[in-house]
C-alpha angles and dihedrals in degrees: 000000000000141000087310082079100052115142093242093062092042092052092063096040107041110019097106096044092046094049088058092053095046093048092046089225111172101231129147093354102312106178131244120282097233103137121250118191117223108245096222137011133203123244114285113256117170095181092063092030092235113189138188094249095051088088089067096052110091132204114292118254093238094054096041092050094048093045092052092050089054092047094054100038097098091041090055090057095045090050093055100266125151094275094238115159127225109250125224119266136176098246096178093054093044090050093048092051098047112025134060118241135182117276115252128199117257111249141169095276089058090046095052094044100047111351107223094329118125115244119265116280100180114096105211090200096052096107093050091047092050091050090051093048096045098041117124109273120208122216089252090053092047092051091047091050092051092050092051093047090051089051093046093051090047091055095039110030090163088077086071106030092042097050109107099171128241106231128104111294098020121124091256091052092049092049093050092048092050090045092052093047089051090051093052093046090048090059092063094049115122092237091054094046091047087069094054100087089055089050092049090048091050091052096050089112088060089049089048090054089064103269118131109224123221122235093259140010088261088074094060127143095034120216088257090053097044089048093049092046097038085221097161090066111073093197093065119090122259110239132214090242088054092048092049094053096040093047089047092049092048094047090052092050084057102044093044092056089242093128094046091050092043092053095047091048095048093046088055093047088053096054091083131033133182109291099241089053089047089058089058093047094046089066095060122102098225090186091061093046091054091046091050090052091051093047096050092043091052092049094049093049094049105033110033108114120233117276113260 
């Protein structure tokens, strides 16, 4: 993922849920901690931060719903519908603002794109989308829509079989919580912490410029930096000063070996999960989940109208 998974957003969205998983607290039926090994894992890819539990995270409801409307638009018209067109919307921003996603490590691509700023969460097309969804629908339009959805699901059954849901307690939610717990555990692994002195040494020019550095990269940006840069507000501009610090931080994470060690550690932490969670994961058709992701991504890439 993507900037929609930046640590700053995830801190606000998942901190409490992850803390329960990490601590192993038995609250509201959290399952036993007997290990269950994932039966298969994807290819390793540090650049995209691919992880074993990704295969259990389904397509988000926002992206899936929008993609399906795009995919049946022409069919609705052909079937005698009202001819209404699906408006543009910023699916990435809407998803970031409303749906939990796995944490991903901060790297140079993130730093160059937005400094430490959290990704946008305001969907500029939300009003047009709401008007489209809530428009009065005739019986003819309703029938046309049903026919088109039946046809769509016949052609793309993965949109149903690969839908894991996104709410609390769904398989996707469980996988994300476990993933985030693994990420945070990984940051405390000895092999990861062994790289911190080199990271601190690399960042001495930032310290010399007057910024106090945290003990580890997990503390970046510091509260002082985040306040000075207003990085928690995606509507504020990213300054050159912020870019200088963020890119230096990211480059030092790379050169110190921190990111390599963190990726290896998180990968190992994700290879096993608590047994009762594993029983839920074992029921997932990961092939259908992957196919649904490809179908939705393709539809969004091909059919999303231009932004106004």
